[in-house]
C-alpha positions in Angstrom: 35.1 -9.9 17.6 33.6 -12.4 20.1 29.9 -14.0 19.7 27.6 -13.0 22.8 26.9 -15.7 25.1 23.6 -17.7 24.4 22.3 -19.2 21.9 19.8 -18.1 18.7 16.6 -19.6 18.5 15.1 -19.8 14.7 11.9 -20.9 12.9 12.7 -22.7 9.7 10.6 -24.2 7.0 10.2 -27.9 7.9 7.8 -28.9 4.9 5.6 -26.4 2.3 2.0 -26.3 3.9 -1.0 -27.8 2.1 -3.9 -25.1 2.8 -3.4 -23.4 5.9 0.2 -22.8 7.8 0.3 -24.7 10.6 3.0 -25.4 13.4 4.2 -28.9 11.7 5.2 -26.9 8.8 7.9 -25.3 10.8 11.0 -26.1 13.0 12.6 -24.7 15.7 16.2 -24.9 16.2 19.1 -23.5 18.5 22.4 -22.6 17.3 25.3 -20.3 18.8 24.5 -16.5 18.7 26.8 -15.6 15.3 29.5 -12.4 16.0 29.3 -9.8 13.2 32.2 -10.2 10.5 33.5 -7.5 8.4 30.5 -5.4 7.5 27.7 -6.6 9.4 25.6 -5.5 12.5 24.3 -8.1 15.2 20.6 -7.4 16.2 18.9 -9.1 18.5 14.8 -9.2 17.4 12.2 -7.3 19.6 9.4 -7.7 17.2 8.4 -9.6 14.0 5.6 -8.5 11.6 3.7 -11.3 10.3 2.0 -10.4 7.0 0.0 -11.8 4.0 2.4 -12.2 1.8 4.5 -14.7 3.6 1.8 -17.3 2.5 3.4 -16.9 -0.8 6.5 -17.1 0.5 6.0 -21.0 1.9 5.0 -21.9 -2.0 7.0 -23.2 -4.2 5.5 -21.5 -7.6 6.4 -18.3 -9.8 6.0 -15.0 -7.7 7.6 -11.5 -7.4 10.1 -13.1 -4.8 11.7 -16.5 -4.3 9.8 -19.0 -2.1 11.5 -19.8 1.4 13.8 -23.0 0.7 13.0 -26.0 2.6 15.5 -25.5 6.1 15.7 -22.2 5.8 14.6 -19.2 8.0 11.3 -17.7 7.3 11.4 -14.2 6.1 9.9 -11.4 8.0 10.8 -7.7 8.9 12.0 -7.4 12.3 12.2 -4.1 14.9 15.4 -5.1 16.8 18.2 -3.8 19.1 22.2 -3.8 17.9 24.1 -5.6 20.2 27.5 -5.5 18.0 28.4 -3.9 15.2 31.7 -4.1 12.6 29.8 -0.8 10.7 31.2 2.6 11.9 27.2 3.9 11.3 25.8 1.3 13.7 26.5 0.8 17.7 25.4 -1.1 20.5 22.1 -0.1 21.8 21.0 1.4 18.6 17.0 0.0 17.0 17.0 -0.7 13.4 14.4 -1.8 11.0 14.8 -4.6 8.6 14.2 -7.6 7.1 15.7 -10.2 9.2 13.3 -13.2 9.7 12.0 -15.3 12.1 14.6 -16.0 14.4 16.0 -13.9 18.0 19.3 -13.1 16.8 20.3 -12.0 12.9 23.3 -10.6 11.2 22.8 -7.9 8.7 24.5 -5.6 6.4 24.3 -1.6 7.1 22.4 -1.6 3.4 19.3 -3.9 4.8 19.1 -2.0 8.1 17.2 1.7 8.8 17.7 3.4 12.4 14.3 3.7 14.0 13.5 7.2 16.1 12.3 5.8 19.2 10.7 9.3 19.7 9.0 9.3 17.3 6.8 6.6 17.3 6.3 3.1 19.0 8.3 0.3 17.8 5.7 -1.6 16.5 4.7 1.9 14.3 7.4 1.2 12.4 6.6 -2.3 11.1 3.1 -1.3 10.6 1.6 2.1 10.3 4.8 3.5 9.1 6.4 0.5 7.9 5.9 -1.5 4.8 2.0 -1.9 5.2 1.4 2.0 5.5 3.9 2.6 2.6 2.1 0.1 0.5 -1.0 1.9 1.1 0.6 5.2 0.6 2.1 4.3 -3.1 -0.9 2.4 -4.0 -3.0 5.9 -3.7 -0.6 7.9 -4.9 0.8 6.0 -8.1 -2.3 4.3 -8.5 -5.6 4.9 -7.1 -5.2 8.9 -7.2 -9.0 9.6 -5.4 -9.8 13.1 -6.0 -12.7 14.9 -3.9 -16.1 13.7 -4.3 -15.2 10.4 -5.8 -16.4 7.1 -4.0 -12.9 4.7 -2.8 -13.9 1.6 -1.4 -11.4 -0.4 0.8 -11.3 -4.0 1.4 -10.0 -5.3 4.7 -10.5 -1.8 5.9 -9.5 -2.7 9.3 -6.1 -4.3 8.5 -2.6 -2.6 8.4 -2.9 -1.9 4.8 -6.8 -0.7 4.7 -6.7 0.7 7.6 -4.1 3.7 6.5 -5.5 3.5 2.6 -8.9 4.3 3.9 -7.6 7.1 5.4 -5.7 8.6 3.5 -8.7 8.6 0.8 -10.6 10.4 3.0 -7.5 13.3 3.3 -7.5 13.4 -0.6 -11.5 14.4 0.0 -13.1 11.3 -1.2 -16.1 9.5 -0.2 -14.6 6.2 1.2 -16.6 2.9 2.3 -15.1 0.1 3.8 -15.4 -3.5 4.0 -14.5 -5.6 6.8 -15.6 -8.6 8.9 -18.0 -8.3 11.7 -19.3 -5.6 13.4 -16.6 -4.8 15.7 -14.2 -4.1 12.8 -16.9 -2.0 10.9 -17.6 0.1 13.9 -14.1 0.7 14.1 -13.5 1.9 10.6 -16.5 4.3 11.0 -15.9 5.6 14.2 -12.1 5.8 14.6 -11.0 5.7 10.9 -13.5 8.1 10.5 -14.6 6.1 7.1 -18.4 7.6 5.5 -19.5 3.6 5.6 -18.2 0.0 6.5 -20.1 -2.8 5.0 -19.6 -6.5 6.8 -18.1 -8.8 3.9 -20.0 -11.3 6.2 -23.3 -9.9 4.8 -25.8 -12.3 3.4 -26.2 -9.9 0.4 -23.0 -8.5 -0.1 -23.3 -6.5 -3.5 -27.0 -5.3 -1.9 -25.3 -3.6 0.9 -22.3 -2.3 -1.3 -24.9 -1.1 -3.9 -26.4 0.4 -0.7 -23.5 2.2 0.5 -22.4 3.3 -2.9 -25.1 4.6 -4.5 -23.2 6.5 -7.0 -21.2 3.7 -8.2 -17.1 3.0 -7.3 -14.3 5.2 -8.5 -11.7 3.9 -6.8 -11.0 0.5 -5.3 -8.1 -0.7 -3.5 -7.8 -4.4 -3.0 -6.8 -6.5 -0.5 -9.3 -9.6 -0.5 -10.6 -11.1 -4.0 -12.8 -13.2 -3.7 -16.4 -12.5 -3.2 -15.9 -9.3 -2.1 -14.0 -8.4 -5.7 -16.6 -9.9 -7.4 -19.4 -7.4 -5.7 -17.0 -4.3 -6.1 -16.2 -4.9 -9.9 -19.6 -4.8 -10.4 -20.6 -1.6 -9.2 -17.0 0.1 -10.8 -17.8 3.7 -12.5 -16.1 4.3 -16.0 -12.9 5.4 -15.4 -12.4 3.7 -12.1 -9.1 2.9 -11.2 -8.1 -0.4 -9.3 -5.2 -0.9 -7.2 -4.4 -4.8 -7.2 -2.6 -5.0 -3.8 -3.6 -8.5 -2.0 -5.9 -11.2 -2.9 -5.7 -12.7 0.7 -8.9 -15.2 0.2 -7.4 -17.1 -2.3 -3.8 -17.3 -0.5 -4.5 -20.8 1.1 -5.5 -22.6 -2.4 -4.0 -25.2 -4.2 -4.9 -23.7 -7.2 -6.2 -20.1 -8.3 -9.8 -20.2 -8.7 -11.0 -19.2 -12.3 -10.8 -15.3 -12.6 -13.9 -13.2 -13.5 -14.9 -12.3 -16.9 -13.3 -9.1 -17.5 -14.6 -7.3 -20.3 -15.8 -4.5 -18.4 -12.5 -3.3 -17.7 -12.8 -2.2 -21.8 -16.0 -1.1 -21.8 -15.7 1.0 -18.5 -12.0 1.9 -19.6 -11.1 0.9 -16.0 -7.4 0.9 -15.0 -6.4 -1.6 -13.2 -2.6 -2.1 -11.5 -0.8 -4.8 -9.7 1.0 -3.3 -6.8 4.2 -4.3 -5.3 5.8 -1.5 -2.6 9.3 -2.3 -3.5 9.0 -1.2 -7.2 9.3 2.3 -5.8 11.7 1.9 -2.8 12.0 5.7 -2.3 8.2 5.9 -1.1 9.4 4.6 2.4 11.1 7.5 3.3 8.6 10.0 1.5 5.7 7.9 3.6 7.7 8.3 7.1 8.5 12.0 6.5 4.9 12.6 6.0 3.2 10.2 8.2 5.2 10.1 11.5 3.8 13.8 12.6 0.4 12.4 12.2 1.2 9.1 14.3 2.6 11.8 16.6 -0.2 13.9 17.0 -3.3 10.9 17.0 -4.7 11.8 13.8 -3.4 9.0 11.6 -4.9 6.0 13.4 -3.5 2.6 13.9 -4.1 -0.7 15.6 -2.0 -4.0 16.6 -2.5 -7.6 17.8 0.5 -8.6 19.4 1.3 -12.2 20.7 4.2 -13.1 22.7 6.7 -15.6 22.0 8.8 -16.5 18.6 6.9 -19.8 18.8 3.5 -18.1 18.0 4.6 -17.0 14.7 3.0 -20.1 12.7 -0.1 -19.0 14.3 -0.1 -15.8 14.2 0.2 -16.2 10.2 -2.6 -18.4 10.4 -4.9 -16.1 11.9 -3.7 -13.1 9.4 -4.9 -15.2 6.7 -8.1 -15.8 8.2 -8.9 -12.4 9.6 -8.2 -13.4 12.7 -5.9 -10.2 13.7 -7.5 -6.6 14.4 -5.1 -4.3 12.6 -1.2 -5.2 12.4 -0.5 -8.4 13.7 3.0 -8.4 15.4 4.9 -11.3 17.8 7.2 -9.7 20.4 9.8 -11.7 20.2 12.2 -10.1 22.8 11.6 -7.3 25.4 12.3 -3.4 24.4 14.9 -2.0 26.2 14.5 0.6 28.9 
């Protein structure tokens, strides 16, 4: 099979970042667009997802997934168009979702791809509200948080891709839901658009006092996306038998060494359930969530928001902004044009 004309552009890891990732930590390289071999599909990238977990892939330390090697293409989820296929189930023109990295063209196997229904939702939604972030929120509440009517749920990073879905799902479960977000614009959106009962600005001079005012009956479920000062303020307000979904700790992702942990003696005294969440541990949740949520996205009852920047070369700065809280909703990089 002949390769398409033109060059493939890729961002590879040039060096491991110290602190915040910067453009200089990556290198833009070009090579020939490959032709698919037996069992492979060639796609061109339309949208690239930028997510907090990527910072962990840049560090050479033990984690649930291996780090990106120096000189390797940076990892990332994408939506793309099939250009050529050596697999009967995929044809040129199909739109597919998969993990293919920071590059304009990629080769993938059938197992790594999921066809996308363009009529069900906009392409960006398949990387956000219907993708890994939305599924993470769904799995975290279904499998760990399990909010009940009348309980108080707190969601950190409530305007983000994961937190915004978690907050709305907790409301659907009948809970009183308090978000934590950065700045008045995000807090206003969390309350007025997402419909959460309250939202606390994590920049408040007295964060614990603001949370106490918003949660006078304590906290029964905490969906953790942030760590740091927010976590410290929340932990002091957890009720007996509270459940904590440990999804992310973005406040410490750029740190050279992890800060000392809190005194967790309260976990025993209050019989708190605290469990880490890696969404890929239960891959079946992806299909469950998409079947459940796609109609809500279509009818507008499940709200989501995106920040979109243009050009593959924008990916490092986009990741830097995500780690700073500079995005509003899901962060995406538009690498190529959506087909007509």
